[in-house]
C-alpha positions as CSV (number, residue, x, y, z in Angstrom):
1,M,48.4,-150.3,60.6
2,L,50.5,-151.3,57.6
3,L,54.2,-150.6,57.6
4,D,56.2,-150.1,54.4
5,S,59.1,-151.8,56.1
6,A,61.9,-151.1,53.6
7,S,60.9,-147.4,53.6
8,L,61.1,-147.3,57.4
9,Y,64.3,-149.3,57.8
10,F,66.1,-147.2,55.2
11,R,65.0,-144.1,57.1
12,A,66.2,-145.7,60.3
13,Y,69.5,-146.6,58.8
14,F,70.2,-143.0,57.6
15,G,68.7,-141.5,60.8
16,V,70.5,-143.5,63.5
17,P,74.3,-143.3,63.7
18,E,76.3,-146.4,62.6
19,S,78.1,-146.2,66.0
20,M,75.0,-148.2,67.2
21,K,76.6,-151.6,67.1
22,S,76.3,-155.1,68.4
23,P,78.7,-156.4,71.1
24,D,81.0,-157.7,68.4
25,G,81.0,-154.4,66.4
26,V,78.4,-155.0,63.7
27,P,76.2,-152.0,62.9
28,V,72.6,-152.5,64.1
29,N,71.4,-148.9,63.6
30,A,68.6,-149.9,61.2
31,V,67.4,-152.7,63.4
32,R,67.2,-150.6,66.6
33,G,65.9,-147.6,64.7
34,L,63.0,-149.6,63.2
35,L,62.2,-151.0,66.7
36,D,62.1,-147.5,68.0
37,F,59.8,-146.4,65.1
38,I,57.4,-149.3,65.9
39,T,57.4,-148.4,69.6
40,R,56.5,-144.7,68.8
41,L,53.8,-145.7,66.2
42,V,52.1,-148.1,68.7
43,Q,52.3,-145.6,71.5
44,D,50.9,-142.7,69.4
45,H,48.2,-144.6,67.3
46,R,47.3,-147.7,69.3
47,P,46.5,-150.0,66.4
48,D,45.0,-153.4,67.3
49,Q,46.5,-154.9,64.2
50,L,49.9,-154.3,62.6
51,V,51.6,-155.8,59.5
52,A,55.2,-155.3,58.4
53,C,54.9,-155.4,54.6
54,M,58.0,-156.6,52.8
55,D,59.5,-156.3,49.4
56,A,59.7,-160.0,48.4
57,D,60.5,-158.6,44.9
58,W,61.6,-154.9,44.9
59,R,61.5,-154.7,41.0
60,P,59.0,-157.2,39.7
61,Q,59.7,-158.5,36.2
62,W,56.1,-157.8,35.1
63,R,56.7,-154.1,35.8
64,V,60.1,-154.2,34.0
65,D,58.5,-155.9,31.0
66,L,56.1,-153.0,30.7
67,I,58.6,-150.2,31.3
68,P,62.3,-151.5,31.1
69,S,63.6,-148.4,32.7
70,Y,61.7,-149.1,35.9
71,K,64.1,-148.7,38.9
72,T,67.0,-149.4,36.6
73,H,69.3,-146.9,38.3
74,R,68.8,-148.7,41.6
75,V,70.1,-152.0,40.4
76,A,73.4,-153.0,42.1
77,P,76.3,-152.9,39.6
78,E,77.7,-156.0,41.1
79,G,76.2,-159.1,42.8
80,E,73.2,-161.1,41.7
81,P,71.4,-159.9,38.6
82,G,68.6,-157.5,39.4
83,E,69.7,-157.1,43.0
84,E,68.9,-153.7,44.6
85,E,71.8,-151.5,45.5
86,V,71.8,-151.3,49.3
87,P,74.4,-149.8,51.6
88,D,77.0,-152.4,52.6
89,T,76.2,-152.0,56.3
90,L,72.4,-152.1,55.8
91,A,72.0,-155.3,53.8
92,P,73.2,-157.6,56.6
93,Q,70.7,-156.0,59.0
94,V,67.6,-156.9,56.9
95,P,67.6,-160.6,57.9
96,I,68.1,-159.5,61.6
97,I,65.0,-157.3,61.3
98,E,63.0,-160.2,59.9
99,Q,64.2,-162.6,62.6
100,V,63.3,-160.0,65.4
101,L,59.9,-159.3,63.9
102,D,59.2,-163.1,63.7
103,A,60.3,-163.7,67.3
104,L,58.1,-160.8,68.5
105,G,55.1,-162.2,66.6
106,I,54.6,-159.1,64.5
107,A,53.1,-160.2,61.2
108,R,55.6,-159.9,58.3
109,V,54.1,-160.4,54.8
110,G,55.9,-160.5,51.5
111,V,54.8,-162.2,48.3
112,P,57.1,-163.4,45.5
113,G,56.6,-161.3,42.4
114,Y,55.3,-158.3,44.3
115,E,56.5,-155.2,46.1
116,A,55.5,-154.2,49.6
117,D,53.4,-151.5,48.0
118,D,51.3,-154.2,46.4
119,V,50.9,-156.1,49.7
120,I,49.8,-152.8,51.3
121,G,47.4,-152.1,48.5
122,T,45.8,-155.5,48.8
123,L,45.4,-155.3,52.6
124,A,44.1,-151.7,52.5
125,T,41.5,-152.7,49.9
126,R,40.4,-155.7,51.8
127,A,40.2,-154.0,55.2
128,D,36.8,-153.5,56.7
129,G,37.9,-150.8,59.2
130,P,40.2,-147.8,59.4
131,V,43.7,-148.2,57.9
132,Q,46.8,-146.3,58.6
133,I,49.7,-146.8,56.1
134,V,53.2,-145.7,57.3
135,T,55.5,-144.9,54.5
136,G,57.9,-142.3,53.1
137,D,56.8,-143.2,49.6
138,R,54.4,-140.7,48.0
139,D,53.2,-143.4,45.5
140,L,51.0,-144.8,48.3
141,F,49.0,-141.6,48.4
142,Q,46.9,-143.3,45.7
143,L,45.4,-145.5,48.4
144,V,44.1,-142.6,50.5
145,D,40.3,-142.8,50.8
146,D,38.4,-140.6,53.2
147,G,35.2,-142.6,52.6
148,R,36.9,-145.8,53.8
149,C,39.1,-144.1,56.4
150,V,42.4,-145.1,54.7
151,Q,45.2,-142.6,55.6
152,V,48.9,-142.4,54.9
153,L,51.2,-141.4,57.8
154,Y,54.0,-139.8,55.9
155,P,57.0,-139.1,58.2
156,L,58.3,-135.6,58.1
157,K,60.9,-135.2,60.8
158,G,60.2,-138.7,61.9
159,V,57.4,-141.1,62.7
160,G,56.5,-139.1,65.7
161,S,55.5,-136.1,63.6
162,P,54.0,-137.6,60.4
163,Q,51.8,-135.8,57.8
164,V,48.4,-137.4,58.2
165,T,47.5,-137.7,54.5
166,T,43.8,-137.6,53.7
167,D,41.9,-136.8,50.5
168,E,41.3,-133.3,51.9
169,L,45.0,-132.7,52.4
170,L,45.8,-134.1,48.9
171,R,43.4,-131.7,47.4
172,E,45.0,-128.8,49.2
173,K,48.6,-129.9,48.4
174,Y,48.3,-131.5,45.0
175,G,44.9,-130.6,43.7
176,V,43.8,-134.2,43.4
177,T,42.3,-136.9,45.5
178,G,43.8,-140.3,46.4
179,A,41.9,-141.9,43.6
180,Q,43.4,-139.5,41.1
181,Y,47.0,-139.6,42.5
182,A,48.2,-142.5,40.3
183,D,47.1,-140.6,37.2
184,L,49.1,-137.5,38.4
185,A,52.1,-139.7,39.0
186,V,51.8,-141.3,35.5
187,L,51.7,-137.9,33.8
188,R,54.5,-136.2,35.7
189,G,56.7,-139.2,35.9
190,D,59.2,-140.1,38.6
191,P,63.0,-140.1,37.9
192,S,63.6,-142.0,41.2
193,D,61.6,-144.9,39.8
194,G,62.7,-144.6,36.2
195,L,59.3,-143.4,35.0
196,P,59.8,-140.8,32.2
197,G,56.3,-139.2,32.4
198,V,55.0,-137.1,29.5
199,K,57.3,-134.5,27.9
200,G,56.4,-131.0,29.1
201,I,54.0,-132.1,31.8
202,G,55.2,-131.5,35.4
203,E,53.1,-131.7,38.6
204,K,51.3,-128.4,38.1
205,T,50.3,-129.1,34.5
206,A,49.3,-132.7,35.4
207,T,47.1,-131.4,38.2
208,Q,45.5,-128.9,35.8
209,L,44.8,-131.5,33.2
210,I,43.1,-133.8,35.8
211,A,41.1,-130.8,37.1
212,D,40.0,-130.0,33.5
213,F,39.2,-133.5,32.3
214,G,38.9,-135.8,35.4
215,D,41.2,-138.7,34.8
216,L,43.9,-140.1,32.5
217,A,41.5,-141.8,30.1
218,A,39.6,-138.5,29.6
219,I,42.8,-136.6,29.1
220,R,44.0,-139.0,26.4
221,A,40.6,-138.8,24.7
222,A,40.8,-135.0,24.7
223,A,44.3,-135.2,23.0
224,T,42.7,-136.8,20.0
225,D,39.6,-134.6,20.0
226,P,40.2,-131.4,18.0
227,R,37.4,-129.6,19.9
228,A,39.0,-130.2,23.3
229,K,40.8,-127.2,24.9
230,L,44.4,-128.2,24.7
231,T,47.4,-126.3,23.5
232,P,48.9,-127.8,20.3
233,A,52.2,-128.6,22.1
234,R,50.4,-130.4,24.9
235,R,48.2,-132.3,22.5
236,K,51.2,-133.4,20.5
237,N,53.2,-134.5,23.6
238,L,50.3,-136.5,25.0
239,I,49.8,-138.3,21.6
240,E,53.5,-139.0,21.2
241,A,53.6,-140.5,24.7
242,G,50.9,-142.9,23.8
243,A,53.0,-146.1,24.1
244,Y,54.2,-145.0,27.6
245,L,50.6,-144.1,28.7
246,D,49.4,-147.5,27.5
247,V,51.5,-149.3,30.1
248,A,52.4,-146.8,32.8
249,P,49.1,-147.0,34.8
250,A,49.7,-150.8,35.4
251,V,53.2,-150.0,36.6
252,V,52.3,-147.0,38.8
253,R,49.1,-148.4,40.4
254,V,49.7,-150.8,43.2
255,A,48.2,-154.2,42.9
256,T,45.1,-154.9,45.0
257,D,44.7,-158.6,44.3
258,V,47.9,-160.1,45.6
259,P,47.5,-163.8,46.7
260,L,48.4,-163.3,50.4
261,P,49.5,-166.1,52.7
262,A,47.7,-166.8,55.9
263,F,48.9,-164.7,58.8
264,D,47.8,-163.2,62.1
265,P,47.8,-159.4,62.1
266,A,46.9,-159.0,65.8
267,L,49.4,-156.9,67.6
268,P,51.1,-159.2,70.1
269,A,51.1,-158.4,73.8
270,E,54.0,-160.7,74.4
271,P,56.7,-162.3,72.3
272,L,55.8,-165.3,70.1
273,D,59.2,-166.9,70.7
274,P,60.7,-165.5,73.9
275,M,63.8,-167.7,73.8
276,A,64.7,-166.8,70.2
277,L,64.1,-163.1,71.0
278,E,66.4,-163.3,74.0
279,E,69.1,-164.8,71.9
280,L,68.7,-162.2,69.2
281,A,68.7,-159.4,71.8
282,T,72.0,-160.7,73.3
283,R,73.6,-161.5,70.0
284,W,72.9,-158.1,68.5
285,G,72.8,-155.9,71.5
286,L,69.2,-154.6,70.9
287,G,69.1,-153.1,74.4
288,T,66.6,-150.4,75.3
289,S,65.2,-150.4,71.8
290,L,63.7,-153.9,72.3
291,T,62.9,-153.3,75.9
292,R,60.8,-150.2,75.2
293,L,58.9,-152.0,72.4
294,L,58.2,-155.0,74.7
295,E,56.9,-152.7,77.4
296,T,54.8,-150.8,74.9
297,L,53.3,-154.0,73.5
298,A,52.5,-155.3,77.0
299,R,50.6,-152.1,77.8
300,T,48.6,-152.0,74.6
301,P,45.0,-153.2,75.2
302,A,44.1,-156.4,73.5
């Protein structure tokens, strides 16, 4: 099981009231919410390995070099250059989350120059068994692969009722498979990531083009082939978007060759550092959220 950690702790932050505070009044709603999420995921899915994938770089320069507008609107107006805009009461909770995961012994992996998506892509590609990716980010649908048993658990009301995303479901919902999803995303664009897409091509048109021609390369070839069945406007828009289409696939597709550090993905039955965990639990008032997780981990078969 691979966790898109930022996706989950943002969801926890907005889903758990800020009245959830430490003994000295500091909000810990994201920390406790994430612990509750992990408890529910382990209870429901019983993974034997679990990795919390982190954004060591939420907006890698190599992606910005290709498309300068990439995630521009999410850059904090103040603070360090390139820093992500994060709610004031969430930012201080991220180091606490990291410390708690480390003390528990839950693998936490981030790699400089890469997003969590890239870590997930690399681990999912290397895995020799079934993989479940937990994320609220549809971009990771591109990793779905029924043949290799790679699924995305996409939270709907919460992690307890996720959409289990398979190739079959993607075909029903979007008209594409996981392997075609990145091409769909390139064509339609994504304002939330600063990706303009191709003028005049939304999700339905992108799906139709992929159904007609197979993939992005074939669609681009059709745009320059006068015999291909494309409307003049669509042909014109695809050709004019050539510079964008040259670079967008590298930005949208997750990396699958990230140089990962050594780590142990095994789900721990007991804390790696009990003393540190006890100090964190007392300092931040982690209460029943931590207790329930520890009880769940202790009951999980090795």
